[in-house]
C-alpha positions in Angstrom: 6.4 -21.6 15.5 4.0 -21.9 12.6 0.2 -21.8 12.5 -1.6 -24.1 10.1 -4.6 -22.2 8.6 -5.9 -24.8 6.2 -5.1 -26.2 2.8 -1.5 -27.0 3.7 -0.8 -23.3 4.3 1.5 -22.5 7.3 2.2 -19.0 8.5 5.0 -18.0 10.9 3.2 -16.9 14.1 5.6 -13.9 14.5 4.2 -12.5 11.2 0.5 -12.6 12.3 -0.8 -9.1 13.2 -4.4 -10.2 13.8 -7.0 -13.0 13.3 -10.5 -11.7 12.4 -13.9 -13.3 12.1 -15.3 -12.4 8.7 -19.0 -12.5 9.8 -18.4 -9.9 12.5 -15.9 -7.7 10.8 -17.3 -7.6 7.3 -20.2 -5.5 8.5 -17.9 -2.6 9.0 -17.5 -0.3 6.0 -13.8 0.3 6.8 -13.0 -3.4 7.0 -14.9 -4.1 3.7 -13.0 -1.3 2.0 -9.7 -2.6 3.4 -10.4 -6.2 2.1 -11.5 -4.8 -1.3 -8.3 -2.8 -1.6 -6.2 -5.8 -0.6 -8.0 -7.9 -3.2 -7.3 -5.2 -5.9 -3.6 -5.0 -4.9 -3.3 -8.8 -5.2 -2.3 -9.4 -1.6 -5.1 -11.8 -0.6 -4.2 -15.5 -0.4 -7.1 -17.9 -0.3 -6.3 -20.9 1.9 -9.6 -22.6 1.8 -11.8 -24.8 -0.4 -15.0 -23.6 1.1 -16.5 -20.2 2.1 -13.9 -18.3 4.2 -14.8 -17.7 7.9 -11.7 -15.9 9.0 -9.0 -13.6 7.6 -5.6 -13.2 9.0 -3.6 -10.0 8.6 0.2 -10.7 8.4 3.4 -8.8 7.9 5.4 -9.7 4.8 8.9 -8.8 3.8 8.0 -7.8 0.2 4.6 -6.2 0.7 3.1 -3.9 3.2 0.7 -6.6 4.5 -0.8 -9.9 3.3 -4.3 -11.1 3.9 -5.0 -14.9 4.2 -8.5 -16.3 4.0 -9.2 -19.4 6.0 -12.2 -21.7 6.4 -11.3 -22.3 10.0 -13.0 -20.2 12.7 -11.1 -17.5 14.5 -11.4 -19.2 17.9 -9.9 -22.4 16.4 -7.0 -20.5 14.9 -6.4 -18.6 18.2 -6.5 -21.9 20.2 -4.0 -23.5 17.8 -1.7 -20.5 18.2 -1.7 -20.8 22.0 -0.4 -24.4 22.0 
């Protein structure tokens, strides 16, 4: 199954490691450093036209991990994944 995260971006559910709310997690220094490093490595994919609300951490066959930014809320994405 695939999860639609916005802007016509679909991710295989089996590759999703976690779905995180940016408002809650960005307050942590560790998370902020992780996202900064991911941005510098070029493994952040922006799947939104507006301000991102959520980031998804995913396995990828060619990189260690990929981070997707989504404008959808974490609860919305989690509910979509349960269907």
